[in-house]
C-alpha positions in Angstrom: -22.7 -22.9 -18.6 -26.4 -22.4 -19.5 -27.3 -25.6 -17.7 -25.4 -24.4 -14.6 -27.3 -21.1 -14.5 -30.6 -22.8 -15.0 -29.8 -25.2 -12.1 -28.8 -22.4 -9.8 -31.9 -20.4 -10.8 -34.1 -23.4 -10.0 -32.5 -23.9 -6.7 -33.0 -20.3 -5.7 -36.7 -20.4 -6.8 -37.2 -23.6 -4.8 -35.7 -22.0 -1.7 -37.8 -18.9 -2.1 -41.0 -21.0 -2.5 -40.1 -23.2 0.5 -39.4 -20.1 2.6 -42.8 -18.6 1.5 -44.6 -21.8 2.4 -43.0 -22.0 5.9 -43.8 -18.3 6.6 -47.5 -17.9 5.8 -48.4 -16.4 9.2 -50.4 -13.2 8.7 -48.7 -10.1 10.1 -49.4 -6.4 10.0 -47.1 -3.4 10.5 -48.2 -0.5 12.6 -46.9 2.9 11.5 -47.9 6.0 13.4 -51.0 6.8 11.4 -51.2 3.8 9.1 -51.7 0.1 9.7 -50.9 -2.3 6.9 -53.5 -5.0 6.2 -52.7 -8.6 7.3 -50.4 -10.1 4.8 -48.2 -13.2 5.0 -44.8 -12.8 6.6 -42.9 -13.7 3.5 -44.6 -10.9 1.6 -43.4 -8.4 4.1 -39.9 -9.8 4.0 -39.8 -9.8 0.2 -41.1 -6.2 0.1 -38.5 -5.1 2.6 -35.8 -6.8 0.5 -37.2 -5.1 -2.6 -37.2 -1.7 -1.0 -33.6 -2.2 0.2 -32.4 -3.2 -3.2 -34.2 -0.2 -4.8 -32.7 2.3 -2.3 -29.2 0.8 -2.9 -29.6 1.0 -6.7 -30.7 4.6 -6.5 -27.7 5.4 -4.4 -25.3 3.7 -6.8 -26.8 5.4 -9.8 -26.6 8.8 -8.1 -22.9 8.2 -7.2 -22.1 7.1 -10.8 -23.8 10.2 -12.2 -21.8 12.4 -9.8 -18.5 10.7 -10.8 -19.3 11.0 -14.5 -19.9 14.8 -14.1 -16.6 15.1 -12.2 -14.8 13.2 -15.0 -16.3 15.5 -17.7 -15.2 18.5 -15.7 -11.7 17.2 -15.3 -11.4 16.2 -19.0 -12.5 19.7 -20.0 -9.8 21.2 -17.7 -7.2 18.8 -19.1 -8.0 19.9 -22.6 -7.8 23.6 -21.6 -4.4 23.0 -20.0 -3.1 21.0 -22.9 -4.2 23.8 -25.3 -2.4 26.4 -23.1 0.8 24.3 -23.0 0.8 23.7 -26.8 0.4 27.5 -27.5 3.0 28.4 -24.9 5.6 26.0 -26.3 5.3 26.4 -30.1 8.2 24.7 -31.8 10.6 27.0 -33.5 11.7 26.1 -37.0 15.4 25.2 -37.2 17.4 26.4 -40.2 18.3 23.7 -42.6 21.9 22.7 -43.0 22.5 24.7 -46.1 20.9 27.8 -44.6 23.1 27.5 -41.5 26.3 27.4 -43.5 25.1 30.4 -45.6 24.4 32.4 -42.5 27.9 31.6 -41.1 29.6 32.6 -44.3 27.6 35.8 -44.5 28.7 36.7 -41.0 32.4 36.2 -42.1 32.0 38.2 -45.3 30.5 41.2 -43.5 
């Protein structure tokens, strides 16, 4: 399995280097008030990919944090409701068999 991962990693690195060598044309981006210096095309593409991955990662992390807060809130509510149910339905003690017969005979004797 380690050899397979190593092989796949080497293939990916080879493809990235081959892509970089084929896209060495200098380019610049022109924003409204800022112009980037001339850099190779592959650098711009890699930076764009990196920014996209970072933005997606931030969005995923923020969604996970929101969901965790929601789970905590619901867990707290569940505990409160369970506590209310347990206090509302306290089990009543049943008389034992001997006590039940004694109560019945006392009712007859009275």
